[in-house]
C-alpha positions in Angstrom: 0.0 0.3 0.1 2.5 2.2 0.9 4.3 1.6 -2.2 0.8 2.4 -4.0 0.6 5.6 -2.3 4.3 6.6 -3.3 3.6 5.8 -6.6 0.7 8.1 -6.9 2.5 10.7 -5.1 5.1 10.6 -8.0 3.0 10.4 -10.8 0.7 13.2 -9.4 4.1 15.1 -9.0 5.4 14.1 -12.2 2.0 16.0 -13.5 2.0 19.3 -11.5 6.0 19.6 -12.3 5.7 19.7 -15.8 2.6 21.6 -16.3 4.1 24.3 -14.3 6.9 24.1 -17.0 4.4 24.0 -19.6 2.9 27.4 -18.4 6.0 28.9 -18.2 7.2 27.6 -21.7 3.8 29.0 -22.9 3.9 32.2 -21.2 7.5 33.0 -22.5 6.1 32.5 -26.1 2.9 34.6 -25.8 5.9 37.4 -24.7 8.1 36.9 -27.4 4.9 37.2 -29.9 3.7 40.3 -28.1 7.0 42.4 -28.3 8.5 40.8 -31.4 5.2 41.0 -34.0 5.2 44.7 -34.3 8.9 44.9 -34.7 8.9 42.2 -37.5 6.0 44.4 -39.3 7.4 47.3 -39.1 10.4 46.0 -40.8 9.1 43.6 -43.7 5.7 45.7 -44.4 2.1 44.7 -44.3 1.9 42.3 -47.2 5.4 40.4 -46.7 4.1 39.8 -43.3 0.7 38.4 -44.8 2.9 36.2 -46.8 4.9 35.3 -43.8 1.3 34.0 -42.2 0.3 32.6 -44.9 3.1 30.2 -45.2 2.6 28.9 -41.6 -1.4 28.5 -42.4 -0.1 26.3 -45.6 2.1 24.5 -43.3 -0.6 23.8 -40.4 -2.8 22.5 -43.1 -0.2 20.4 -44.6 0.3 18.7 -41.1 -3.4 17.2 -41.2 -1.9 14.9 -44.3 0.1 12.6 -41.8 -2.9 11.0 -40.5 -1.9 12.3 -36.8 1.0 9.7 -36.4 3.0 12.1 -34.8 0.7 12.2 -32.0 0.7 8.8 -31.0 5.1 9.2 -30.6 4.6 10.5 -27.1 2.2 7.6 -26.1 4.2 5.0 -27.4 7.6 6.0 -26.0 5.6 6.6 -22.5 4.5 2.7 -23.0 7.8 1.2 -23.8 9.9 3.0 -21.5 7.3 2.1 -19.0 8.0 -1.8 -19.2 11.8 -1.7 -20.8 10.9 -2.1 -24.0 14.1 0.3 -25.7 14.3 -2.3 -28.6 10.4 -0.8 -29.5 11.5 2.5 -29.4 14.2 2.3 -31.3 12.1 0.6 -34.3 9.7 3.3 -33.1 12.4 6.3 -33.4 13.6 4.7 -36.9 9.8 4.3 -38.3 8.7 7.8 -37.5 12.0 8.8 -39.4 11.6 7.2 -42.2 7.8 7.4 -42.1 8.3 11.8 -42.1 11.2 11.7 -44.4 9.1 10.0 -47.5 6.4 12.1 -46.1 8.5 15.3 -46.5 9.8 14.9 -49.8 6.1 14.3 -51.1 4.9 17.6 -49.7 8.0 19.6 -51.0 7.7 18.1 -54.5 3.8 18.7 -54.7 4.2 22.9 -53.2 7.6 22.7 -55.7 5.2 21.9 -58.4 2.2 23.8 -57.7 3.6 27.3 -55.8 2.6 29.5 -59.0 -0.9 28.4 -59.0 -1.0 28.3 -54.9 0.1 32.1 -55.0 -2.3 32.8 -57.1 -5.4 31.3 -55.7 -3.8 33.2 -52.3 -3.9 36.5 -54.3 -0.1 37.2 -53.4 0.7 40.2 -55.6 3.1 39.3 -58.8 6.2 41.6 -57.3 6.2 39.4 -54.3 6.0 36.0 -56.2 9.7 35.2 -56.0 10.6 36.2 -52.5 7.0 34.3 -51.4 8.3 31.2 -54.0 11.3 30.6 -51.8 9.6 31.4 -49.0 7.2 28.9 -49.0 9.8 26.1 -50.3 11.9 26.7 -47.3 9.0 26.8 -45.0 8.2 23.0 -46.4 11.2 21.7 -46.4 11.5 22.9 -42.5 8.4 21.5 -41.7 9.4 18.2 -42.8 12.5 18.5 -41.7 11.1 19.2 -38.0 8.6 16.5 -38.7 11.9 13.6 -39.0 13.3 14.8 -36.0 9.9 14.6 -34.3 10.8 10.7 -32.7 13.6 12.7 -31.1 11.7 15.4 -29.4 9.0 13.1 -28.1 10.9 11.2 -25.9 11.2 14.3 -23.5 7.5 14.0 -23.8 7.3 10.5 -23.5 9.6 10.2 -20.5 7.6 13.3 -18.7 10.6 15.3 -18.6 9.2 19.1 -19.6 11.2 20.6 -17.9 13.8 19.8 -20.4 12.1 20.3 -23.8 10.5 23.7 -22.0 14.5 24.8 -21.0 15.4 24.1 -24.5 13.3 26.1 -25.8 13.6 29.4 -24.1 17.3 28.9 -24.6 16.2 28.7 -28.8 14.0 31.5 -28.4 16.8 33.7 -27.5 18.7 32.6 -30.6 15.8 33.3 -32.7 15.4 36.9 -31.4 19.2 37.4 -32.0 18.8 36.2 -35.6 15.5 37.9 -35.9 17.1 41.6 -35.3 20.0 40.9 -37.7 18.9 39.5 -40.7 16.1 42.3 -40.4 18.4 45.0 -39.7 20.6 43.7 -42.5 17.6 44.4 -45.0 17.3 40.3 -45.4 13.5 40.8 -45.0 11.5 37.6 -45.1 14.0 35.2 -47.0 16.3 36.2 -44.0 13.7 35.4 -41.4 13.2 31.8 -43.2 17.3 31.7 -43.1 17.1 32.3 -39.5 14.2 29.7 -39.2 16.5 27.1 -40.5 19.6 28.0 -38.2 17.6 27.8 -34.6 15.6 24.1 -36.1 19.8 23.2 -36.9 20.4 23.7 -33.4 17.2 22.3 -32.1 17.4 19.3 -33.9 21.3 18.7 -32.2 20.2 19.5 -29.0 17.1 17.3 -28.9 19.3 14.2 -30.5 22.0 14.4 -27.8 19.1 15.0 -25.3 17.4 11.8 -26.6 20.7 9.8 -26.1 21.4 11.3 -22.6 17.8 10.0 -21.4 17.7 6.5 -22.8 21.6 5.9 -24.0 20.0 2.8 -25.7 19.3 4.6 -28.3 20.6 2.9 -31.6 19.2 5.2 -34.5 19.1 3.4 -38.2 17.7 5.4 -41.3 15.3 4.8 -43.5 14.5 1.5 -41.8 10.5 0.8 -41.5 8.7 -1.7 -39.2 5.7 -3.1 -40.2 4.2 -3.7 -36.8 5.4 -0.5 -35.6 3.9 1.2 -38.6 0.5 -0.5 -37.9 0.4 1.0 -34.4 1.4 4.4 -35.1 -1.3 4.6 -37.8 -4.3 2.6 -36.2 -3.6 4.8 -33.2 -2.9 8.2 -35.2 -5.7 8.1 -37.4 -8.3 8.5 -35.0 -6.2 11.3 -32.9 -6.1 13.0 -36.2 -9.7 13.2 -36.7 -10.0 15.4 -33.1 -7.3 17.3 -34.9 -9.5 18.1 -38.2 -12.5 18.9 -35.5 -10.3 21.5 -33.5 -9.6 23.0 -36.9 -13.3 22.8 -38.0 -14.8 24.5 -35.0 -12.1 27.2 -34.6 -11.7 28.0 -38.8 -15.2 27.1 -40.6 -17.2 29.6 -38.7 -15.6 32.3 -40.5 -15.8 30.9 -43.5 -18.9 30.4 -43.8 -19.6 34.1 -42.5 -17.8 35.2 -45.3 -19.2 33.3 -47.4 -23.4 34.0 -46.5 -22.4 37.8 -44.8 -19.5 39.8 -45.6 -15.6 39.7 -45.2 -15.9 42.4 -42.5 -18.2 40.0 -40.2 -15.1 37.9 -40.2 -12.9 40.4 -38.4 -15.6 40.4 -35.6 -15.7 36.9 -35.3 -12.0 36.8 -35.2 -11.2 39.4 -32.4 -14.2 37.2 -30.4 -12.7 34.0 -30.8 -9.3 34.4 -30.3 -9.8 35.0 -26.9 -11.4 32.0 -26.3 -9.4 29.7 -28.1 -6.3 31.5 -26.5 -7.7 30.7 -23.1 -8.3 26.8 -24.6 -4.8 26.6 -25.4 -3.7 27.4 -21.9 -6.0 24.7 -20.5 -4.3 22.2 -23.2 -0.9 23.5 -21.8 -2.6 22.5 -18.0 -3.6 18.9 -19.6 -0.4 18.3 -21.9 1.5 16.5 -19.2 -1.1 13.9 -19.0 -0.9 11.8 -21.4 2.7 10.4 -20.8 1.6 9.7 -17.3 -1.5 8.3 -18.0 0.0 6.1 -20.1 2.4 5.1 -17.3 -0.4 4.0 -15.1 -2.1 1.9 -18.0 1.0 0.3 -18.6 1.6 -0.6 -15.3 -2.3 -2.2 -15.6 -3.6 -0.8 -12.8 -7.0 0.4 -13.7 -8.3 1.4 -10.6 -5.3 3.9 -10.0 -5.9 5.1 -13.4 -9.4 6.1 -13.3 -8.6 8.0 -9.5 -5.3 10.1 -11.5 -8.0 11.0 -13.9 -10.8 12.4 -11.6 -7.9 13.8 -9.9 -6.6 15.5 -13.4 -10.1 16.8 -13.7 -10.6 18.1 -10.8 -7.3 20.4 -10.8 -8.4 21.5 -14.3 -11.9 22.6 -13.4 -10.2 24.0 -10.6 -8.3 26.5 -12.7 -10.1 26.6 -16.1 -13.8 27.2 -14.9 -13.2 30.6 -13.1 -11.3 31.6 -16.2 -14.3 30.8 -18.5 -16.9 31.9 -16.6 -15.1 35.4 -15.9 -14.3 35.6 -19.3 -18.2 35.7 -20.4 -19.0 37.6 -17.7 -16.1 40.2 -18.5 -16.4 39.8 -21.9 -17.3 44.1 -22.5 -14.5 45.0 -20.7 -12.2 42.4 -22.2 -13.2 43.9 -25.5 -12.9 47.2 -24.8 -9.4 47.5 -23.2 -8.0 46.0 -26.3 -10.4 47.6 -29.0 -12.0 50.1 -27.8 -15.6 51.0 -29.1 -17.5 49.5 -31.3 -17.0 45.5 -31.0 -20.2 44.6 -29.6 -20.9 41.6 -31.9 -17.0 40.7 -30.7 -18.3 40.9 -27.0 -21.2 38.7 -27.8 -19.1 35.5 -30.0 -16.7 35.7 -26.7 -19.9 35.0 -24.4 -21.2 32.2 -26.3 -18.3 30.6 -27.5 -16.9 30.9 -23.5 -20.1 28.4 -22.8 -19.5 26.4 -25.9 -15.5 25.5 -25.3 -16.0 25.0 -21.6 -17.0 21.6 -21.2 -14.9 20.5 -24.4 -11.6 22.3 -22.2 -12.7 20.1 -19.3 -12.4 17.3 -21.4 -9.0 17.6 -22.5 -8.3 15.4 -19.4 -10.4 12.5 -20.7 -8.8 12.9 -24.2 -5.7 11.9 -22.7 -7.3 8.9 -20.9 -8.2 7.8 -23.9 -5.2 8.0 -25.9 -3.8 6.1 -22.9 -5.7 3.4 -22.7 -4.9 2.9 -26.6 -9.1 4.0 -27.2 -8.7 6.9 -29.8 -11.4 5.7 -31.2 -14.0 7.0 -28.9 -12.6 10.3 -29.0 -13.0 10.3 -32.9 -16.7 9.3 -32.7 -16.8 12.4 -30.5 -15.1 14.5 -32.7 -17.3 13.1 -35.9 -20.1 14.4 -34.5 -18.7 17.5 -33.7 -17.3 17.7 -37.6 -20.9 17.0 -38.5 -23.1 19.0 -36.7 -20.6 22.0 -36.3 -20.9 22.6 -40.5 -24.2 21.9 -40.8 -25.7 24.1 -37.5 -23.6 26.7 -38.2 -24.7 27.2 -42.2 -28.1 26.6 -41.4 -28.0 28.9 -38.5 -26.3 31.7 -40.0 -28.8 32.0 -42.5 -31.3 31.8 -40.2 -30.2 33.9 -37.5 -27.2 36.3 -38.7 -23.7 36.6 -37.6 -24.0 35.3 -33.8 -25.9 32.1 -35.5 -22.2 30.9 -36.3 -21.2 30.6 -32.7 -24.7 28.8 -31.7 -24.2 26.1 -33.9 -20.4 25.7 -32.7 -21.7 25.7 -28.8 -24.6 22.6 -29.8 -22.2 20.7 -31.8 -19.0 21.2 -29.6 -21.2 20.4 -26.4 -23.3 17.4 -27.8 -19.8 15.4 -29.5 -17.9 16.2 -26.0 -20.5 14.7 -24.1 -21.4 11.7 -26.4 -17.4 11.0 -26.0 -17.7 11.5 -22.3 -20.4 9.2 -21.5 -18.9 6.4 -23.8 -15.6 7.2 -22.4 -16.9 6.7 -18.4 -18.7 3.2 -19.5 -15.4 2.1 -21.0 -13.2 2.8 -17.8 -16.1 2.5 -15.8 -16.3 6.3 -14.1 -20.2 6.9 -13.1 -21.7 9.8 -14.3 -22.3 11.0 -10.3 -18.5 11.2 -9.9 -17.8 12.8 -12.6 -19.8 15.6 -12.5 -19.9 15.5 -8.5 -16.0 16.5 -8.9 -16.4 19.3 -11.4 -19.9 20.5 -9.3 -17.7 22.3 -6.6 -15.9 24.4 -8.8 -18.9 25.8 -11.0 -21.0 26.2 -7.4 -17.8 28.6 -6.4 -18.0 30.6 -9.9 -22.2 31.3 -9.9 -21.4 32.6 -6.0 -18.5 34.9 -7.1 -20.6 35.8 -10.4 -23.6 37.2 -8.0 -21.2 39.0 -5.6 -19.7 40.7 -9.1 -23.1 41.3 -10.1 -24.6 43.1 -7.0 -21.1 45.1 -6.8 -21.6 47.0 -9.8 -25.1 47.3 -9.5 -24.1 49.4 -6.3 -21.1 51.0 -8.3 -23.4 51.6 -11.2 -25.0 54.0 -8.9 -22.0 56.6 -8.6 -19.9 55.7 -11.7 -21.0 56.0 -15.4 -19.0 53.3 -16.4 -19.6 53.5 -20.4 -18.3 57.0 -20.0 -14.9 55.9 -18.7 -11.6 55.7 -20.6 -9.7 52.3 -21.2 -7.5 53.3 -18.6 -9.9 53.3 -16.0 -11.7 50.4 -17.4 -8.6 48.0 -17.0 -8.5 49.3 -13.4 -12.2 48.4 -12.9 -11.6 45.6 -14.5 -8.7 44.5 -12.5 -10.7 44.7 -9.2 -13.6 43.3 -10.6 -11.1 40.1 -11.1 -9.7 40.4 -7.7 -13.3 40.3 -6.5 -14.4 37.4 -8.5 -11.2 35.3 -7.5 -11.2 36.2 -3.6 -15.2 35.3 -3.9 -14.2 32.2 -5.6 -11.4 30.8 -3.7 -13.6 31.6 -0.5 -16.5 29.3 -1.9 -13.8 26.6 -2.8 -12.4 26.9 0.6 -16.3 25.9 2.1 -17.4 23.4 -0.6 -13.4 21.4 0.3 -13.1 19.7 -2.9 -9.7 19.0 -2.2 -8.1 16.4 0.1 -5.0 17.1 2.2 -2.4 15.1 0.0 -4.2 17.0 -3.3 -3.5 20.3 -1.6 0.3 19.4 -0.8 1.1 18.3 -4.2 -0.4 22.2 -5.4 1.9 23.7 -2.8 5.0 21.2 -3.6 4.8 22.1 -7.4 3.5 25.5 -7.9 6.3 28.0 -6.8 4.9 30.8 -4.6 1.7 30.8 -6.2 0.6 27.1 -4.8 1.4 28.3 -1.6 -0.7 31.3 -2.0 -3.5 29.2 -3.0 -3.5 26.3 -0.7 -3.8 29.0 2.2 -6.8 30.4 0.6 -9.0 27.5 0.2 -7.5 25.2 2.9 -9.6 24.9 5.9 -6.6 24.5 8.1 
């Protein structure tokens, strides 16, 4: 029993530690984007920056053609490492490299032949065709090379060493910033930016190969060696996971295409601004759950289903604690968020935030469930829920836009995403024998705490409204009131969580130990002890 508890603490510790590193890495890259993007735009101009962005979109869509094989590396590395099957890890790396090398050659050849029609289709100005063509070809080649090296990077994820991957990422970002400034100041433009990416990738590839050998000394790499058994494992797991990836892409992008087709391209801007707020919140939730899949795979490889279920419900509890207040506060403060960010005239974006916040809340909480589905080798459960989302989202959004106008797209997404997610949760819980009551009971305290915090905000702001004309204040004062509103909401939320006591003493100890500084503060606020 002591061994079980020790192992349990070890798994929880790994998850919390890796999550903290992932959050740090995510915040770092967001800060870089905030400060570096205006500089790049000022140096290369609007049109060339558009070309730069389009290359990223194209490579993203090419990423859908790999049948999700890349998603399976971490799962199987975690499983093989737990069982000590290092020969299988070698075969996986060899097979992954070979598959992606072939895939890279096919993609590059296709883009090389079709680069002219692609640039015309995307309305790239003729005078930029030469630059854009070079950038596009280098971008696709770099995309293929990065995929081929991804099995080596996956070792850090499979062994739950996100501390290493984020430290490497932060170190490489310094090289990236220095290279970006150098090439732009020398006047090399977007081609210089792409050359800088090649340099950064080369350094990253060398470091990741060295790190892989340090973590697993038994690695023996054989280029262009394809293992049929490993390929079947990767493919059978990956294509189901790919359906989920396509579902996310459709939920995030299709509404904008439909709005443009049925209404006007101008309204797409309002939808994009509002939806970007919500999807950024979703990405943080993904970071919170990104360390779960390899941890769950480790538990499943040991054959301890009871422990897996316990770890799953605990992860749902942690994810609910951090995520639910973010989405609820985002919904009730959407007006202030848009005004502070963009100023007056974005009321339609406010409505998009409010609808999509509720559309994606349950979906976001299901990230833990998705990790379990992948870890136990049942990605088809997630795939079926994703197919429902894809089917309903396209149909309902189109129908609702025609019937109700602009906001119909968000309502269609709300219904589609929640129906598909609930179906997936129901199927998964049947498979791992988790009762609906247990799952709902794990999340309810945090929804109740948010409901109480929302009520307090409503009362306080109604009282303040008698003395302050909020519609007449500027953006600086709006930010001050927004921060005050957030502080009141958060304090009320923590007090309610403290009263409801959803966490056990050991769970609070994990938060205190694994989240530096803030963990201790949060535990003091929500613990009755």
